[in-house]
C-alpha positions as CSV (number, residue, x, y, z in Angstrom):
1,M,-187.3,-182.1,9.9
2,P,-188.6,-179.0,11.6
3,V,-188.4,-175.7,9.6
4,R,-186.0,-173.2,11.2
5,I,-186.8,-169.5,11.0
6,V,-184.4,-167.1,11.8
7,A,-185.8,-163.3,12.1
8,A,-183.6,-161.1,10.3
9,F,-180.8,-163.2,8.8
10,M,-182.2,-166.5,7.2
11,L,-179.7,-168.8,6.1
12,V,-180.1,-169.0,2.4
13,L,-177.8,-171.1,0.5
14,S,-177.5,-171.9,-3.4
15,V,-177.0,-175.3,-4.3
16,S,-173.5,-175.5,-6.0
17,R,-172.7,-177.6,-9.2
18,N,-170.2,-179.4,-7.2
19,P,-171.9,-180.6,-3.8
20,A,-168.8,-183.1,-3.1
21,A,-167.0,-182.2,-0.1
22,A,-163.5,-180.5,-0.9
23,A,-160.6,-181.5,1.4
24,P,-159.6,-178.4,2.9
25,G,-156.2,-177.0,1.6
26,P,-153.9,-173.9,2.0
27,T,-156.3,-170.7,1.3
28,G,-155.5,-167.1,1.0
29,K,-157.0,-164.0,-0.2
30,D,-156.6,-165.5,-3.7
31,S,-157.2,-169.1,-3.3
32,V,-160.5,-169.8,-1.9
33,S,-161.5,-173.4,-2.0
34,V,-165.4,-175.0,-1.7
35,I,-165.9,-177.2,1.4
36,G,-168.6,-179.5,2.2
37,I,-169.3,-181.3,5.6
38,A,-166.8,-183.7,5.4
39,G,-164.1,-181.1,4.6
40,V,-165.2,-179.1,7.8
41,Q,-164.9,-182.1,10.0
42,E,-161.5,-182.7,8.5
43,L,-160.5,-179.0,9.1
44,I,-161.6,-179.3,12.8
45,G,-159.6,-182.5,13.4
46,R,-156.4,-180.9,11.8
47,H,-156.7,-178.2,14.6
48,H,-156.3,-180.6,17.7
49,G,-153.8,-178.9,20.3
50,E,-154.8,-175.3,19.5
51,V,-158.1,-173.2,19.7
52,L,-160.1,-173.3,16.4
53,V,-162.7,-170.2,15.7
54,V,-164.8,-171.3,12.6
55,N,-166.9,-168.1,11.5
56,V,-169.4,-168.8,9.3
57,W,-170.5,-165.2,7.1
58,A,-171.7,-164.1,3.7
59,T,-170.5,-161.1,1.9
60,W,-174.1,-159.7,1.9
61,C,-174.7,-160.0,5.3
62,V,-174.1,-156.5,7.2
63,P,-173.2,-157.7,10.7
64,C,-170.8,-160.4,9.3
65,V,-168.8,-157.4,7.2
66,E,-169.1,-155.3,10.3
67,E,-167.2,-158.0,12.5
68,I,-164.6,-158.9,10.0
69,P,-162.0,-156.3,11.2
70,D,-162.5,-157.8,14.8
71,L,-162.0,-161.4,13.3
72,N,-158.9,-159.9,11.5
73,S,-157.6,-158.6,14.6
74,L,-158.2,-161.8,16.6
75,S,-156.6,-163.8,13.7
76,R,-153.3,-161.6,14.0
77,E,-153.0,-162.4,17.5
78,G,-151.6,-165.8,16.7
79,H,-153.4,-167.3,19.9
80,V,-156.1,-168.8,18.2
81,R,-156.5,-170.3,14.4
82,V,-159.5,-168.4,13.0
83,V,-161.2,-170.0,9.5
84,G,-164.0,-168.6,7.6
85,I,-166.6,-170.3,5.5
86,S,-168.7,-168.1,3.3
87,I,-171.9,-169.3,2.3
88,D,-172.1,-167.3,-0.6
89,D,-172.8,-169.3,-3.8
90,P,-169.4,-171.3,-4.9
91,A,-169.9,-169.6,-8.6
92,D,-169.4,-166.0,-6.9
93,I,-165.9,-167.1,-5.4
94,P,-164.0,-165.1,-8.2
95,S,-166.4,-162.1,-8.2
96,K,-167.6,-161.5,-4.9
97,V,-165.7,-163.6,-2.4
98,V,-161.8,-162.9,-3.6
99,P,-162.4,-159.4,-4.1
100,F,-164.2,-158.8,-0.5
101,L,-161.4,-160.8,1.0
102,R,-158.6,-158.4,-0.7
103,K,-160.6,-155.5,0.3
104,H,-161.0,-156.3,3.9
105,A,-157.3,-157.8,4.1
106,V,-158.7,-160.9,5.7
107,P,-155.4,-163.0,7.0
108,Y,-157.0,-166.3,7.5
109,P,-158.0,-169.0,5.6
110,V,-161.5,-168.9,3.8
111,F,-163.6,-171.7,2.3
112,V,-167.3,-171.3,0.7
113,K,-169.6,-174.0,1.9
114,A,-170.6,-176.4,-1.1
115,G,-173.7,-177.1,-2.2
116,G,-176.0,-179.7,-0.7
117,N,-178.5,-179.9,2.0
118,D,-178.6,-176.9,4.3
119,E,-180.0,-178.5,7.1
120,D,-177.2,-181.1,7.1
121,F,-174.5,-178.4,7.0
122,I,-176.2,-176.5,9.8
123,N,-176.6,-179.7,12.1
124,A,-173.0,-180.8,11.1
125,L,-171.8,-177.7,12.9
126,N,-174.4,-177.6,16.0
127,R,-177.9,-179.0,16.0
128,D,-178.8,-175.9,18.0
129,W,-177.7,-173.5,15.6
130,T,-180.6,-171.9,13.6
131,G,-178.5,-171.1,10.4
132,A,-178.4,-167.2,11.1
133,V,-175.4,-165.5,10.3
134,P,-172.8,-164.5,11.3
135,A,-172.2,-167.5,13.6
136,T,-169.0,-168.5,15.2
137,F,-167.7,-171.8,16.6
138,I,-165.2,-172.2,19.1
139,Y,-163.2,-175.5,19.5
140,D,-160.8,-176.0,22.2
141,G,-157.3,-178.1,21.6
142,T,-159.1,-181.3,21.8
143,G,-161.7,-180.5,18.9
144,T,-164.6,-180.2,21.4
145,Q,-166.9,-177.5,20.3
146,R,-166.8,-175.3,23.5
147,K,-169.1,-172.3,22.2
148,M,-171.5,-171.0,19.6
149,L,-171.6,-167.4,19.1
150,V,-175.0,-166.1,16.9
151,G,-174.7,-162.6,15.8
152,K,-172.0,-159.6,15.3
153,Q,-169.2,-160.1,17.7
154,T,-166.9,-157.8,18.6
155,Y,-163.2,-158.1,19.7
156,A,-163.6,-158.0,23.1
157,S,-166.4,-160.7,22.9
158,L,-164.2,-162.6,20.9
159,Q,-161.1,-162.7,23.0
160,R,-163.7,-163.2,26.1
161,A,-165.2,-166.3,24.1
162,V,-161.6,-168.3,23.3
163,E,-159.7,-167.1,26.6
164,P,-161.1,-170.0,28.6
165,F,-159.8,-172.4,26.2
166,R,-156.1,-171.2,25.3
167,A,-153.1,-172.9,26.1
168,R,-151.4,-171.6,29.4
């Protein structure tokens, strides 16, 4: 497989001690689950009938942190379902991820990527994705990925991206 080089934000993931795919369950600011490729696929499948916005981010990624308020606003609109997947180390859930979610009042479910092959995770979301974060993937009501947005987004750019797929 070719090596994917990302200019400013190379995807650097730690290998978890638990590489198994966690089935997505209810989450909140105090309950963050580890998710693998199978869990991501199940998550996408569960949201048929609604627009799903999957944002891949990290607590250490400055543009990721800067776009959190815009994702929060999009989530609070209620017209789409927003889900976050952090690429922080699963061991950092209690010390970094949960405090981050509390501080930023993140209202949507957040998971942390399980260990395993990073290239497989990248390809499971989109074969054209380099692994740069933040990355946002938009799925229509049939579960088909319609857009991939790489880099920091604004509330306006997120609204424009999901608008064509909202139910009328």
